LUMKEDREN-712916 format. One record per residue (C-alpha): residue in one letter; x, y negated, z. Coordinates in steps of 0.05 Angstrom, whole numbers, plus 5000, padded with zeros to 4 digits. Example, Ala and Ser with C-alpha at 12.3 -4.5 7.8 and 13.67 -1.06 7.14 Angstrom:
<nodes>
+-----+------+------+------+
: res :    X :    Y :    Z :
+-----+------+------+------+
:   a : 5246 : 5090 : 5156 :
:   s : 5273 : 5021 : 5143 :
+-----+------+------+------+
</nodes>
This chain:
<nodes>
+-----+------+------+------+
: res :    X :    Y :    Z :
+-----+------+------+------+
:   m : 4848 : 5252 : 3166 :
:   v : 4882 : 5318 : 3152 :
:   i : 4892 : 5329 : 3227 :
:   i : 4820 : 5313 : 3240 :
:   l : 4797 : 5363 : 3187 :
:   m : 4843 : 5416 : 3216 :
:   v : 4818 : 5403 : 3287 :
:   a : 4745 : 5407 : 3262 :
:   m : 4757 : 5473 : 3225 :
:   i : 4794 : 5504 : 3285 :
:   t : 4739 : 5482 : 3333 :
:   s : 4682 : 5509 : 3291 :
:   s : 4719 : 5574 : 3277 :
:   g : 4733 : 5583 : 3351 :
:   y : 4660 : 5572 : 3367 :
:   l : 4637 : 5624 : 3316 :
:   i : 4688 : 5675 : 3342 :
:   y : 4665 : 5662 : 3413 :
:   e : 4590 : 5669 : 3394 :
:   f : 4601 : 5732 : 3354 :
:   q : 4641 : 5764 : 3411 :
:   k : 4585 : 5747 : 3459 :
:   f : 4532 : 5773 : 3409 :
:   e : 4572 : 5837 : 3400 :
:   t : 4572 : 5850 : 3474 :
:   s : 4499 : 5832 : 3487 :
:   t : 4465 : 5861 : 3424 :
:   i : 4508 : 5896 : 3371 :
:   s : 4536 : 5948 : 3419 :
:   k : 4465 : 5967 : 3441 :
:   d : 4442 : 5973 : 3369 :
:   v : 4501 : 6016 : 3349 :
:   q : 4488 : 6062 : 3408 :
:   l : 4415 : 6068 : 3390 :
:   i : 4430 : 6084 : 3317 :
:   k : 4480 : 6138 : 3340 :
:   e : 4426 : 6169 : 3385 :
:   q : 4371 : 6166 : 3331 :
:   y : 4413 : 6192 : 3272 :
:   p : 4393 : 6221 : 3224 :
:   y : 4323 : 6192 : 3240 :
:   v : 4337 : 6118 : 3244 :
:   n : 4277 : 6075 : 3261 :
:   l : 4287 : 6000 : 3254 :
:   e : 4215 : 5978 : 3259 :
:   e : 4222 : 5956 : 3331 :
:   k : 4287 : 5920 : 3320 :
:   g : 4289 : 5844 : 3319 :
:   h : 4343 : 5794 : 3337 :
:   n : 4360 : 5777 : 3265 :
:   l : 4379 : 5847 : 3244 :
:   v : 4378 : 5846 : 3167 :
:   s : 4400 : 5916 : 3146 :
:   v : 4435 : 5981 : 3167 :
:   e : 4476 : 6024 : 3121 :
:   i : 4506 : 6091 : 3139 :
:   y : 4559 : 6126 : 3097 :
:   d : 4590 : 6197 : 3100 :
:   s : 4665 : 6211 : 3105 :
:   n : 4671 : 6200 : 3030 :
:   l : 4636 : 6132 : 3037 :
:   n : 4575 : 6157 : 2999 :
:   v : 4511 : 6125 : 3024 :
:   v : 4466 : 6171 : 3066 :
:   y : 4420 : 6117 : 3095 :
:   p : 4377 : 6087 : 3069 :
:   k : 4367 : 6127 : 3006 :
:   g : 4379 : 6088 : 2942 :
:   n : 4423 : 6037 : 2976 :
:   e : 4476 : 6010 : 2929 :
:   k : 4517 : 5969 : 2979 :
:   r : 4588 : 5992 : 2989 :
:   y : 4618 : 6003 : 3058 :
:   s : 4661 : 5945 : 3079 :
:   d : 4703 : 5929 : 3139 :
:   n : 4746 : 5876 : 3103 :
:   i : 4752 : 5809 : 3140 :
:   i : 4750 : 5772 : 3073 :
:   v : 4683 : 5803 : 3057 :
:   v : 4658 : 5786 : 3127 :
:   v : 4679 : 5713 : 3120 :
:   e : 4649 : 5709 : 3050 :
:   k : 4582 : 5737 : 3072 :
:   l : 4582 : 5690 : 3132 :
:   f : 4591 : 5626 : 3093 :
:   y : 4553 : 5643 : 3029 :
:   n : 4495 : 5685 : 3057 :
:   n : 4496 : 5663 : 3130 :
:   e : 4501 : 5737 : 3149 :
:   y : 4548 : 5774 : 3196 :
:   i : 4571 : 5845 : 3179 :
:   f : 4594 : 5890 : 3236 :
:   s : 4630 : 5954 : 3217 :
:   t : 4643 : 6017 : 3259 :
:   s : 4643 : 6093 : 3256 :
:   f : 4613 : 6151 : 3296 :
:   m : 4614 : 6227 : 3298 :
:   y : 4555 : 6270 : 3284 :
:   e : 4558 : 6347 : 3286 :
:   g : 4632 : 6345 : 3275 :
:   s : 4631 : 6298 : 3217 :
:   e : 4651 : 6224 : 3215 :
:   y : 4602 : 6172 : 3191 :
:   f : 4612 : 6099 : 3178 :
:   l : 4563 : 6044 : 3195 :
:   n : 4550 : 5973 : 3169 :
:   i : 4501 : 5930 : 3208 :
:   t : 4483 : 5862 : 3180 :
:   y : 4454 : 5806 : 3222 :
:   g : 4427 : 5737 : 3203 :
:   a : 4474 : 5684 : 3228 :
:   q : 4441 : 5621 : 3204 :
:   s : 4433 : 5589 : 3272 :
:   m : 4506 : 5602 : 3293 :
:   v : 4533 : 5576 : 3226 :
:   n : 4489 : 5514 : 3233 :
:   d : 4514 : 5502 : 3304 :
:   a : 4587 : 5510 : 3280 :
:   a : 4574 : 5460 : 3224 :
:   r : 4544 : 5411 : 3273 :
:   i : 4605 : 5418 : 3320 :
:   s : 4651 : 5408 : 3261 :
:   l : 4615 : 5347 : 3239 :
:   m : 4616 : 5317 : 3310 :
:   v : 4690 : 5329 : 3314 :
:   m : 4701 : 5295 : 3248 :
:   l : 4659 : 5235 : 3265 :
:   s : 4692 : 5228 : 3333 :
:   g : 4760 : 5231 : 3300 :
:   i : 4741 : 5179 : 3248 :
:   a : 4713 : 5134 : 3302 :
:   g : 4778 : 5143 : 3340 :
:   l : 4818 : 5124 : 3279 :
:   f : 4781 : 5058 : 3272 :
:   i : 4792 : 5044 : 3345 :
:   f : 4865 : 5066 : 3352 :
:   v : 4895 : 5051 : 3283 :
:   p : 4903 : 4976 : 3297 :
:   i : 4933 : 4992 : 3365 :
:   i : 4979 : 5045 : 3336 :
:   s : 4999 : 4997 : 3278 :
:   r : 5019 : 4942 : 3327 :
:   t : 5056 : 4993 : 3371 :
:   g : 5089 : 5024 : 3311 :
:   y : 5112 : 4957 : 3284 :
:   k : 5142 : 4939 : 3352 :
:   m : 5182 : 5004 : 3348 :
:   i : 5197 : 5006 : 3273 :
:   g : 5206 : 4931 : 3263 :
:   p : 5271 : 4926 : 3303 :
:   i : 5297 : 4989 : 3267 :
:   k : 5283 : 4956 : 3199 :
:   n : 5317 : 4893 : 3222 :
:   m : 5377 : 4933 : 3246 :
:   t : 5380 : 4970 : 3179 :
:   e : 5377 : 4905 : 3139 :
:   i : 5431 : 4872 : 3182 :
:   t : 5479 : 4931 : 3179 :
:   k : 5472 : 4932 : 3102 :
:   t : 5499 : 4861 : 3099 :
:   i : 5561 : 4872 : 3143 :
:   t : 5627 : 4867 : 3104 :
:   v : 5697 : 4844 : 3121 :
:   n : 5675 : 4773 : 3105 :
:   n : 5623 : 4773 : 3161 :
:   i : 5650 : 4827 : 3207 :
:   n : 5630 : 4784 : 3267 :
:   t : 5555 : 4797 : 3252 :
:   r : 5518 : 4829 : 3311 :
:   l : 5449 : 4857 : 3323 :
:   d : 5400 : 4814 : 3360 :
:   i : 5380 : 4854 : 3422 :
:   k : 5322 : 4807 : 3438 :
:   g : 5255 : 4840 : 3430 :
:   t : 5284 : 4910 : 3433 :
:   q : 5269 : 4956 : 3490 :
:   d : 5295 : 5018 : 3523 :
:   e : 5332 : 5065 : 3475 :
:   l : 5332 : 5013 : 3418 :
:   k : 5364 : 4961 : 3463 :
:   e : 5415 : 5011 : 3485 :
:   l : 5429 : 5031 : 3413 :
:   s : 5436 : 4957 : 3392 :
:   q : 5485 : 4945 : 3449 :
:   t : 5525 : 5007 : 3432 :
:   f : 5527 : 4984 : 3358 :
:   n : 5550 : 4914 : 3378 :
:   e : 5605 : 4943 : 3423 :
:   m : 5627 : 4987 : 3366 :
:   m : 5631 : 4926 : 3319 :
:   d : 5670 : 4889 : 3373 :
:   r : 5722 : 4945 : 3372 :
:   i : 5722 : 4948 : 3296 :
:   e : 5730 : 4873 : 3291 :
:   e : 5787 : 4873 : 3342 :
:   g : 5822 : 4929 : 3305 :
:   y : 5812 : 4895 : 3238 :
:   k : 5841 : 4829 : 3264 :
:   s : 5899 : 4866 : 3296 :
:   q : 5912 : 4901 : 3229 :
:   q : 5909 : 4834 : 3192 :
:   q : 5956 : 4803 : 3242 :
:   f : 6003 : 4863 : 3236 :
:   v : 6004 : 4857 : 3159 :
:   s : 6014 : 4782 : 3164 :
:   d : 6071 : 4789 : 3214 :
:   a : 6104 : 4845 : 3174 :
:   s : 6100 : 4804 : 3111 :
:   h : 6131 : 4746 : 3148 :
:   e : 6188 : 4789 : 3174 :
:   l : 6201 : 4815 : 3103 :
:   r : 6197 : 4747 : 3072 :
:   t : 6259 : 4720 : 3109 :
:   p : 6309 : 4774 : 3086 :
:   i : 6281 : 4771 : 3016 :
:   a : 6290 : 4697 : 3013 :
:   v : 6361 : 4703 : 3040 :
:   i : 6378 : 4756 : 2989 :
:   k : 6347 : 4714 : 2933 :
:   g : 6387 : 4654 : 2955 :
:   y : 6453 : 4691 : 2955 :
:   v : 6438 : 4724 : 2888 :
:   n : 6426 : 4654 : 2858 :
:   m : 6492 : 4631 : 2889 :
:   l : 6527 : 4691 : 2859 :
:   d : 6497 : 4676 : 2793 :
:   r : 6523 : 4605 : 2794 :
:   w : 6592 : 4610 : 2827 :
:   g : 6605 : 4682 : 2847 :
:   k : 6640 : 4702 : 2782 :
:   d : 6695 : 4651 : 2791 :
:   d : 6698 : 4641 : 2867 :
:   r : 6719 : 4703 : 2905 :
:   a : 6701 : 4673 : 2973 :
:   v : 6629 : 4661 : 2950 :
:   l : 6628 : 4731 : 2921 :
:   e : 6650 : 4764 : 2986 :
:   e : 6604 : 4721 : 3029 :
:   s : 6544 : 4737 : 2984 :
:   i : 6558 : 4811 : 2981 :
:   t : 6564 : 4814 : 3058 :
:   a : 6500 : 4774 : 3069 :
:   v : 6461 : 4815 : 3017 :
:   k : 6485 : 4879 : 3049 :
:   n : 6466 : 4856 : 3119 :
:   e : 6397 : 4832 : 3098 :
:   a : 6385 : 4897 : 3060 :
:   e : 6402 : 4938 : 3122 :
:   n : 6357 : 4892 : 3162 :
:   m : 6299 : 4904 : 3113 :
:   q : 6312 : 4979 : 3114 :
:   d : 6309 : 4980 : 3190 :
:   l : 6244 : 4942 : 3190 :
:   i : 6212 : 4985 : 3137 :
:   e : 6232 : 5050 : 3173 :
:   k : 6202 : 5022 : 3237 :
:   l : 6137 : 5002 : 3201 :
:   l : 6133 : 5072 : 3169 :
:   f : 6142 : 5104 : 3237 :
:   i : 6084 : 5063 : 3265 :
:   a : 6041 : 5077 : 3204 :
:   r : 6052 : 5152 : 3211 :
:   s : 6032 : 5146 : 3284 :
:   d : 5967 : 5109 : 3265 :
:   k : 5950 : 5164 : 3214 :
:   s : 5966 : 5220 : 3265 :
:   t : 6018 : 5248 : 3216 :
:   l : 6077 : 5236 : 3262 :
:   i : 6109 : 5304 : 3277 :
:   y : 6150 : 5318 : 3339 :
:   t : 6201 : 5374 : 3334 :
:   k : 6198 : 5398 : 3406 :
:   e : 6248 : 5443 : 3441 :
:   d : 6273 : 5460 : 3512 :
:   f : 6334 : 5417 : 3529 :
:   n : 6373 : 5390 : 3588 :
:   i : 6358 : 5316 : 3598 :
:   i : 6424 : 5302 : 3632 :
:   s : 6462 : 5322 : 3569 :
:   v : 6422 : 5269 : 3529 :
:   l : 6433 : 5216 : 3582 :
:   k : 6508 : 5230 : 3583 :
:   e : 6511 : 5222 : 3507 :
:   i : 6475 : 5155 : 3514 :
:   e : 6522 : 5133 : 3569 :
:   k : 6584 : 5150 : 3527 :
:   e : 6555 : 5114 : 3465 :
:   t : 6533 : 5053 : 3504 :
:   k : 6602 : 5043 : 3536 :
:   m : 6634 : 5050 : 3468 :
:   i : 6592 : 4994 : 3435 :
:   d : 6584 : 4947 : 3493 :
:   s : 6643 : 4919 : 3533 :
:   k : 6612 : 4852 : 3551 :
:   h : 6566 : 4876 : 3607 :
:   k : 6575 : 4911 : 3672 :
:   l : 6544 : 4980 : 3658 :
:   y : 6525 : 5029 : 3714 :
:   f : 6498 : 5099 : 3701 :
:   k : 6472 : 5142 : 3758 :
:   f : 6435 : 5207 : 3747 :
:   y : 6409 : 5235 : 3812 :
:   e : 6372 : 5298 : 3788 :
:   d : 6371 : 5342 : 3727 :
:   a : 6311 : 5374 : 3691 :
:   n : 6291 : 5412 : 3629 :
:   l : 6243 : 5379 : 3583 :
:   y : 6201 : 5409 : 3526 :
:   a : 6203 : 5351 : 3477 :
:   d : 6232 : 5321 : 3413 :
:   k : 6304 : 5310 : 3435 :
:   k : 6319 : 5260 : 3380 :
:   r : 6256 : 5218 : 3394 :
:   i : 6267 : 5217 : 3469 :
:   k : 6338 : 5193 : 3459 :
:   q : 6312 : 5140 : 3410 :
:   a : 6262 : 5113 : 3462 :
:   i : 6315 : 5109 : 3517 :
:   r : 6364 : 5077 : 3467 :
:   i : 6312 : 5024 : 3449 :
:   l : 6305 : 5002 : 3522 :
:   i : 6380 : 5001 : 3533 :
:   d : 6392 : 4961 : 3469 :
:   n : 6339 : 4911 : 3492 :
:   a : 6373 : 4904 : 3559 :
:   i : 6440 : 4891 : 3524 :
:   k : 6407 : 4842 : 3477 :
:   f : 6372 : 4800 : 3530 :
:   t : 6425 : 4802 : 3585 :
:   p : 6479 : 4749 : 3586 :
:   i : 6552 : 4768 : 3582 :
:   n : 6579 : 4798 : 3647 :
:   g : 6507 : 4812 : 3669 :
:   y : 6489 : 4879 : 3702 :
:   i : 6454 : 4936 : 3667 :
:   m : 6438 : 4999 : 3706 :
:   v : 6410 : 5065 : 3679 :
:   s : 6387 : 5116 : 3731 :
:   s : 6346 : 5179 : 3730 :
:   f : 6308 : 5218 : 3783 :
:   i : 6244 : 5258 : 3795 :
:   i : 6178 : 5231 : 3822 :
:   e : 6124 : 5284 : 3830 :
:   d : 6110 : 5314 : 3762 :
:   y : 6152 : 5266 : 3721 :
:   y : 6225 : 5257 : 3704 :
:   v : 6239 : 5183 : 3707 :
:   v : 6292 : 5145 : 3668 :
:   k : 6298 : 5073 : 3694 :
:   i : 6334 : 5016 : 3657 :
:   e : 6346 : 4953 : 3699 :
:   d : 6380 : 4889 : 3677 :
:   t : 6396 : 4819 : 3702 :
:   g : 6374 : 4787 : 3636 :
:   i : 6328 : 4730 : 3617 :
:   g : 6265 : 4767 : 3641 :
:   m : 6194 : 4752 : 3619 :
:   e : 6134 : 4712 : 3642 :
:   k : 6073 : 4748 : 3669 :
:   k : 6032 : 4732 : 3607 :
:   d : 6083 : 4767 : 3564 :
:   l : 6081 : 4832 : 3603 :
:   e : 6010 : 4847 : 3578 :
:   k : 6031 : 4841 : 3505 :
:   i : 6104 : 4864 : 3506 :
:   f : 6086 : 4933 : 3476 :
:   d : 6044 : 4901 : 3420 :
:   r : 6072 : 4907 : 3350 :
:   l : 6116 : 4850 : 3325 :
:   y : 6105 : 4812 : 3390 :
:   r : 6164 : 4774 : 3418 :
:   a : 6164 : 4732 : 3481 :
:   e : 6179 : 4659 : 3471 :
:   q : 6248 : 4663 : 3503 :
:   s : 6268 : 4720 : 3456 :
:   r : 6253 : 4685 : 3391 :
:   s : 6320 : 4652 : 3381 :
:   k : 6359 : 4669 : 3318 :
:   e : 6419 : 4694 : 3358 :
:   i : 6376 : 4748 : 3393 :
:   g : 6340 : 4770 : 3330 :
:   g : 6298 : 4832 : 3325 :
:   h : 6229 : 4848 : 3296 :
:   g : 6188 : 4861 : 3359 :
:   l : 6176 : 4934 : 3340 :
:   g : 6224 : 4971 : 3385 :
:   l : 6181 : 4972 : 3448 :
:   s : 6120 : 4993 : 3407 :
:   i : 6159 : 5051 : 3379 :
:   a : 6185 : 5070 : 3448 :
:   k : 6114 : 5070 : 3475 :
:   i : 6089 : 5113 : 3417 :
:   i : 6144 : 5164 : 3430 :
:   v : 6131 : 5167 : 3506 :
:   l : 6055 : 5172 : 3500 :
:   g : 6065 : 5225 : 3445 :
:   h : 6099 : 5268 : 3498 :
:   k : 6042 : 5255 : 3549 :
:   g : 6088 : 5210 : 3588 :
:   k : 6083 : 5139 : 3616 :
:   i : 6122 : 5074 : 3605 :
:   k : 6122 : 5018 : 3655 :
:   v : 6154 : 4949 : 3660 :
:   k : 6168 : 4898 : 3714 :
:   s : 6200 : 4831 : 3700 :
:   t : 6214 : 4762 : 3730 :
:   l : 6231 : 4704 : 3686 :
:   g : 6305 : 4687 : 3695 :
:   k : 6321 : 4746 : 3739 :
:   g : 6315 : 4807 : 3694 :
:   s : 6270 : 4865 : 3675 :
:   e : 6259 : 4938 : 3695 :
:   f : 6233 : 4990 : 3646 :
:   s : 6214 : 5061 : 3668 :
:   i : 6201 : 5120 : 3623 :
:   m : 6165 : 5178 : 3657 :
:   l : 6165 : 5245 : 3622 :
:   p : 6133 : 5312 : 3644 :
:   y : 6188 : 5364 : 3658 :
:   i : 6191 : 5440 : 3660 :
:   n : 6238 : 5451 : 3719 :
:   h : 6296 : 5415 : 3753 :
:   d : 6360 : 5425 : 3790 :
:   e : 6401 : 5382 : 3838 :
:   f : 6455 : 5346 : 3799 :
+-----+------+------+------+
</nodes>
């Protein structure tokens, strides 16, 4: 209704402005010219066309025609509008020169017919608008409900989503175009959130399980110490050794979990520097040969390069892969560590003749706390976090990590790191 009133007012005002401009061109300009020619002897007896009055003022705005006139000169638009709507009169203001002096002129015309026409136009616009409302409101209401209804349903559904019903999804039936696309996008977002939430739950559950075992062992040995350790030195030494080992195991697990947690929060800081990768690989070669004498170890570094990276973390990632190779390779098996350059990457490859993995395990091998079935034996041990940490480190340096494996034949891991420059080694 407000819009209809505004349209009616603008239409009628536009009509009046148009009519007055036309009237000014056809009539008022001629009357003004005639008055200028006749002054100071103005004769209005022959004038018609709704002319109501003429007032002439000197430069001080004192009335000079007609004598005894008490109207004040006005060229104010507010006065013009007021006269138009209250008296149905239109005042035209101008000035002219006579014998070197400036005079001001007000001419008043009756505007009853034009005002009436404007009122009729305004009324017609309002009636047409009201009729249009009665016709189109039901249509607009139905259309609006079709558009707003799904949005309301979406709002109500999203308000009910909690961790207890995180599998709730929006119904895309009945939605069209952008709303359908929005619903699909929301459902896809919820799929990702649910997947992440379940992964987080599984991670917490697995971590709790990993911590439960050493805690149970420690508790058992503490109880044994409490009963017999004071008098039996063998029990005392066995218990202390077991508690120490399990405490170290727990510390290792917690440090790995904290490393992953910092990565998830994007608070993991890498202290990067320029260094020679061969020097790091030689350190690893020396350390590996010192701790492992049960496997046939081969180290071959074909090319050298400088890296801008966290030296400690890169060494940790390579060390994790070598330790895995040692862990899963039978005694007298082969383990080979080589390095070379492929395009923009410096590659460190670790190959072994160990137990290998099935194809289904390769897709999950870098998942946290995941261990392939053949690696779950108590003798092998481990938490299933090493490869996750290695992947985090490599990706944190904008590198790549790849794996190939055949069950019963061995595995091949490759770390690919961007390098600065290289030399033949």
